N, C-alpha and C positions, 0 to 999 in steps of 0.2 A: 805381689802383695807387699806394700810398704807400710810396716807397722808404725813408722814415724808419723803417719797421717791419722793414726787411731784417735788421739785426743781431739783433733779437729773434727773428725767424723762424729764423735760422741757429742761434742758441743753443738754441732750443726743439727744433729738429731733432736737433742733436748729443746733447742730453740724452735724447731719446726713443730714439735709436739703440742705446743700451746694452740696454734692455729688449728691443728687436727682435732684437738679436744673441743674447741669452740664450735666447729662445724658439726661434730659428732653429737654433742649434747642437744643441739637443735633437732637433729634427725631423731634421736632417741625420745625427745619430748613429743614429737608428732606420732611416733609409733606407739609409745607407752600410754599417752593420754587419749589420743583419738583412735588408735588401733588401725592406722592406715600406713602402709609402706609407701613413702613419698619419693618416687624416682625423679621428681623435679627439684629435689632439695638443692642439688648442686647448681641448678640454674638460678636460684635465688642468690647464691654465692657469686655467680657470674654477673648477674644484674647489679649487685652491690659494687663489684669492681668497675663496671663500665659507668655507673652513675658517678662514682668518685672521679673517674677519668674525665667525664663530661663536665663536672663541676670545676675541675682544675683547668680544663681547656677554655671553657666559656667564661668563667668568673675568677679564675686564679685562686680558687679555694685550696688551702693546704689540705692534704688528705686527712689529717687529724681533725680539722674543722669540719670536713665533709661527713665525718661520722655522725655529727649532730643532725645532718639532713638525710643521710642515707638510711639511718636506723628507722625513723618514722615512716619514710617512704616505703621501705621493705615491709614494715608492719602493715601498712595500708594495702600494698600489693598482695601480701599473704591473705589478709582479711577478705579482699575482693575475690581472690581465687577460691577461697573456702566458700564464700556465700554463693558464688556463681556456678560452682561445679562440685567441690569436694563433698559438701553436705548432702548431695543427692545420691552419693554412692556409699554412704556409711554402712548401710545394711545390705549392700550388694555383695556378690561373691568376691573373694580377694583378688581373683584374676582380673575382674572388671576394674577394681580399684587401682591395681598396678598398671593396667593399660591406660587408664585415664591419666594418672600422674606421669606416665611415660610420654603420653601425647602432649601434656602440658609442658613438659621439659623440651620437647621438640619445637613447640610453638614459641616458647621464650627464646630458645637458641636461634631460631630462624628470624625472629624479630630483631635480635641483636645483630645478626648478620646483615639484615636489611638496613639497620640504622648506622652501624659502625663498620660494616665490612668484615672481612675475614682476617685482616692483617693484625699482628700484635699491636697493642696500644700501650704506650709508655708514658708514665708520669715523670717527665724529666724536669731538671732544674729545681728539684727539691733539695734544699741545702743540706739536710741531714742524710740524704740517701747514700752518700759516699763516706759518711763518718763511720768510725770504728776504732777499736783499740786492740792492742796485743796483750795477751796475758799468758805468760809461760810458754810462748811460742804458738799460742792458739789465737786466731783472728776472730774477733767478735764484732759483727756489724751492728750499727746503731738501729737500723730498721728491723732486722730479725729479732734483736733483743727487745725493742719496743713492742713489736708484734706479740712476742711471748708474754710480756708483762700485761699488756692490754687484754689479751685473750684469757690469761689466768684470772685477772680481775673480773671479767665478764662471767666466766664459769663459776667463780666463787659467788658472784652476785646472784646468779641463777640458783645455786645451791641454797643461798639464804632465802630467796623468794619461795622456793619449794618447801623449805623446812620451817619458816618462821612467819609467813604471812597468810592471811585468809585466802588469797588467791592460790597460793601454793598448796594449802591444805585442801582446797576444792579440787585442784588438779590431781592430787594424790588420791583423793576419795573417788573421783571419776575413773582414774586409771585402775583402781582396785576393784570397784564394783559400780558400773554405770547405772544399773537399775536401782540399786540401793541408794546411790547418791541422788537420783531423781526423786525417790520416794521421800527422802528427808528434806526436800525443798531446794536442792541445788539446781540451777538452770544449766543442765548438761550441755545444751547446744551453745550457750554463751561461753562455757568453759572450753569447748572444742574450738570455737572461733578465736579466743584469746591464745590458746595453746598453739594453733597453727600460725597466727600472726607473729607470736614470739619466736617460733621456730624459724620463720622466714627472716625475722629481724636479726637473729644470731648469725644465720648464714650470710646475710648481706654485710654485716660488720666484718666478718672474716674476709669477704670479697674486697672490701676497702683496703685491708692490709695487704692482700696478695697483689693488688694493683700497684703498690709501691715496691714490693719485693721482686715481682716478676713483670713481664709484659704480657698481660692476659689476652686471650682470644675468646670468641664466643663459645668455644668448645672446652674451656677450662673447667666448667662445672662437672662434667662427667667423671673426670679423675677424682675429684673430691667427693662426689657421691659414692663412688666405689670404695674409697678409703674410709669414709664415714661408716658404710655398711660393714666393712671388715672390723672396724673398731667396736661397733655396737654388738656384732656377733661375738667378738672376743670378750667384751665386758659384760654383756647382758643388759636388759632394760632396767630402768629405775636405779641405776648405780652410777652416780656421777663420779665418785672416787674411782670406781672401776674403769670408767671411760677415760679418765685422766691417765691411769696406769696403762691402759691399752693403747692410748694415743702415743705415749712415750715408747711403748714396745714397737709399734708400727713405724714411728718416725726414726727410732734408732736402727731398726732393721733395714729400712730404706737407705739411711745414710751410710751404714757400714757396708752394705752391698755396693752402693754407688762408688764409695771411696776405696774399698779394699779389694774388691773382686775385679778381675780383668773384664773390660767392657761392661762395667757395673751400671753405667747410666742406662744402657739398653735393658737391663734386668730389673731395675729398681721398681718399675711398675708391676712386676710379677709378685712382689713381696706380699701385697695384701690379698691376692688370690691364694697364694700358698698358705697364708695365715687362716683364711676362711676354710680352706680345705682341711687343714690339720685340726682346727678347733671342732669342726663339724664331725669329722671322723672320730676324734677323741670322745666327744659328747655322746655320739651314737653308740660307741662301744661301752661307755660307762653306764648308759641306761639300758643296755641290752640284757 
């Protein structure tokens, strides 16, 4: 264990937490408003990454510019998936809902394998990808920093939408009491549609940023689905500030394990499973 690496591990964890929060608030939105556990959420993230890659390869679009195209594209994809499948299982048993979304995830993953293959895809020759600066012996990359800032802005924008707009109030009303919301005139099915599309949009925008940070493959979505579940379990539904704090906790734990523990890279993906286990055991004992 080299404690000299501790500051770098902390900074890396903080920067990664923004992306984790962005993906997690989208998942929490789908669960909280619609009441469905979406196991395909990470595949929206993956699709966003590969759309950004394709726009770069085919048209030379900068990833930041591709956000303007990927966001509406993922919203449309999310809306179409909701209209074609999700809305038919809203009253079905939870197991049926989970199996449906799991199957949708497999379909999206295999479509990506069919179109782009299984090799990692890299957005190269982006001028700012190699930029960074040193601060007190800590290296900060321009891309992770930019990803953190953009993710934080998007999370704050969602918080504002939910807190201060008619759409947000409608979503909160439906999440609190679906039957009551319908009785007072809210179009519950339309709120569901918008919430699911917005959830997919947020995941896709996170995917654009991971396409610059890493070289994604069609299986990248699964890891982020699991991380988002761990964060939502830790924070609870309807708590964006809690999700931000939980994202910071998970990202810091991963970074510290990967940096300070021998063979930490092989163990970092166990962190969110450990967090889920600890939180569920603690909550079950508290309510016992």
